Legacy VTK file of the C-alpha trace (Angstrom):
# vtk DataFile Version 3.0
C-alpha trace
ASCII
DATASET POLYDATA
POINTS 188 float
-12.682 2.169 -39.133
-11.166 3.589 -35.855
-7.937 5.002 -35.491
-6.896 3.215 -32.407
-3.833 0.496 -31.920
-5.015 -3.086 -33.075
-4.229 -5.747 -31.094
-3.229 -9.275 -32.521
-5.704 -11.656 -33.989
-6.265 -14.318 -31.306
-7.030 -17.243 -33.897
-3.328 -16.359 -35.432
-0.791 -19.305 -35.019
2.115 -17.776 -33.268
5.389 -19.173 -31.542
4.789 -17.127 -28.334
6.809 -16.544 -26.727
9.829 -16.751 -29.422
12.604 -16.525 -27.039
11.364 -16.628 -23.068
14.584 -15.060 -22.126
13.594 -11.959 -24.227
10.535 -11.270 -21.845
12.474 -11.128 -18.920
15.076 -7.880 -18.399
18.129 -7.914 -17.178
17.307 -5.920 -14.398
14.511 -7.955 -13.314
14.773 -9.222 -9.653
14.048 -12.928 -10.827
17.585 -13.001 -12.222
19.133 -12.528 -9.130
16.899 -15.011 -7.584
18.057 -17.576 -10.320
21.929 -16.887 -9.794
21.795 -16.702 -6.013
19.969 -20.178 -5.612
21.977 -21.829 -8.335
25.264 -20.728 -5.976
24.058 -22.547 -3.033
24.970 -25.943 -1.913
21.497 -26.824 -1.133
22.904 -30.307 0.662
25.017 -28.154 3.054
21.740 -25.943 3.909
19.574 -29.067 4.751
17.575 -29.237 1.653
15.793 -33.062 1.268
16.218 -34.544 -2.447
19.136 -32.846 -3.757
20.967 -36.548 -4.706
17.768 -37.909 -6.577
16.805 -41.542 -5.907
17.466 -43.858 -8.878
14.194 -45.688 -8.302
10.629 -44.353 -8.686
9.352 -41.286 -10.399
11.786 -38.504 -10.939
11.108 -35.392 -8.630
11.667 -31.836 -8.999
15.115 -30.479 -7.951
14.830 -28.497 -4.923
16.759 -25.532 -6.413
13.667 -25.107 -8.722
11.254 -25.109 -5.989
13.212 -22.935 -3.641
13.263 -20.439 -6.551
9.719 -20.724 -6.683
9.391 -20.192 -3.147
11.592 -17.084 -2.956
9.687 -15.671 -5.850
6.415 -16.240 -3.905
7.768 -14.861 -0.639
9.085 -11.845 -2.463
5.870 -11.250 -4.055
3.357 -12.074 -1.464
2.058 -14.852 -3.188
1.757 -17.124 -0.036
-1.019 -20.051 -1.292
0.790 -23.045 -2.793
-2.298 -23.178 -5.096
-1.589 -19.299 -6.036
1.870 -20.156 -6.790
0.952 -23.292 -9.153
-1.473 -20.968 -10.963
0.958 -18.452 -11.278
3.940 -20.697 -12.647
1.353 -21.828 -15.585
0.844 -17.930 -16.583
3.425 -15.724 -14.994
6.131 -15.084 -17.751
8.715 -14.259 -15.326
8.106 -17.674 -13.091
7.892 -19.429 -16.613
11.630 -18.210 -17.027
12.644 -18.682 -13.209
11.422 -22.408 -13.242
12.295 -23.330 -17.126
8.559 -23.827 -17.681
7.828 -26.389 -14.974
4.990 -26.016 -13.016
4.437 -28.169 -10.136
1.068 -28.713 -8.267
0.250 -27.171 -5.223
0.776 -30.436 -3.186
4.428 -30.478 -4.257
5.058 -26.913 -3.643
3.583 -27.488 -0.012
5.294 -30.508 0.540
8.717 -28.867 -0.255
7.856 -26.103 1.985
6.732 -28.399 4.865
9.789 -30.922 4.432
12.601 -27.954 4.017
11.534 -25.648 6.669
15.271 -25.707 8.092
16.982 -25.336 4.603
14.540 -22.341 3.692
15.458 -20.494 7.089
19.201 -21.387 6.402
18.916 -19.713 2.922
17.611 -16.683 4.081
20.611 -16.414 6.518
22.794 -16.888 3.808
21.316 -14.396 1.675
21.600 -11.760 4.770
25.414 -12.720 5.099
26.164 -12.268 1.531
24.286 -8.917 1.736
26.332 -7.951 4.801
29.653 -9.062 2.927
28.910 -7.219 -0.318
28.252 -4.234 1.909
24.560 -3.558 0.299
23.076 -2.162 3.783
26.158 -0.524 5.106
26.387 2.544 3.052
24.096 5.294 3.563
24.272 8.875 1.871
23.023 12.144 3.555
22.477 14.817 1.563
22.748 18.343 3.012
21.123 21.350 1.886
21.171 24.068 4.675
18.247 22.752 6.433
18.172 21.895 10.171
16.390 19.022 11.631
16.024 18.027 15.004
18.114 14.643 15.853
16.548 12.003 18.158
18.361 9.057 19.623
15.907 7.803 22.180
15.581 4.179 23.237
13.547 3.265 20.126
16.063 4.337 17.524
19.409 3.207 19.344
20.361 -0.411 19.023
22.776 -1.847 21.274
24.246 -5.620 20.901
21.616 -7.002 23.317
18.699 -5.082 21.684
19.760 -6.092 18.176
20.115 -9.830 19.501
16.433 -9.541 20.906
15.496 -8.276 17.495
17.147 -11.217 15.404
15.106 -13.487 17.764
11.748 -11.551 17.024
12.701 -11.829 13.219
13.320 -15.579 13.935
9.778 -15.858 15.818
8.229 -14.125 13.032
9.767 -16.454 10.436
8.509 -19.447 12.313
5.110 -18.055 12.917
4.827 -17.485 8.717
5.796 -21.015 8.441
3.333 -22.413 10.721
0.689 -20.503 8.959
1.737 -21.936 5.525
1.511 -25.350 7.234
-1.892 -24.462 8.673
-2.691 -23.693 5.131
-1.519 -26.953 3.643
-3.547 -29.049 6.159
-6.748 -27.154 5.307
-6.409 -27.694 1.879
-5.455 -31.321 1.935
LINES 1 189
188 0 1 2 3 4 5 6 7 8 9 10 11 12 13 14 15 16 17 18 19 20 21 22 23 24 25 26 27 28 29 30 31 32 33 34 35 36 37 38 39 40 41 42 43 44 45 46 47 48 49 50 51 52 53 54 55 56 57 58 59 60 61 62 63 64 65 66 67 68 69 70 71 72 73 74 75 76 77 78 79 80 81 82 83 84 85 86 87 88 89 90 91 92 93 94 95 96 97 98 99 100 101 102 103 104 105 106 107 108 109 110 111 112 113 114 115 116 117 118 119 120 121 122 123 124 125 126 127 128 129 130 131 132 133 134 135 136 137 138 139 140 141 142 143 144 145 146 147 148 149 150 151 152 153 154 155 156 157 158 159 160 161 162 163 164 165 166 167 168 169 170 171 172 173 174 175 176 177 178 179 180 181 182 183 184 185 186 187
């Protein structure tokens, strides 16, 4: 027989995964998503369904759907159908959503009905990043090399130019959410 590494027998019964937490490292970005979303007051941010109705079928908590949505955004998974598929097979998403896997229509409706809350969440994250000075410290290493500096209009930001840039990003977010809404209407 060959001296290659052998895989496990597919017909062997296992308790896979034994503990889901063992398959997600402590440095994994899904942990940041999980703890960040859990600390938010989703009601104040404008999310629908934070307080459940006592009649009818129970719904998914908006925090779980927001975690799923943000994971998709950070990993460039825009389609609600692909997010549904990934929630059923991706170990990181299984960990993040506690093995809940909503269908694509639920994901699409969440995105459509909570677009303002999603925008507020992004603003909150940027604000938190600023408070923690995550982007303010910069290190420059000098080894004796000389570089020509350039502070032309493209590289120079005034408060007015920064406001224009923020508005451009807001338009980009709105365009992205509109594209996602159009995808929903094409699939339904």
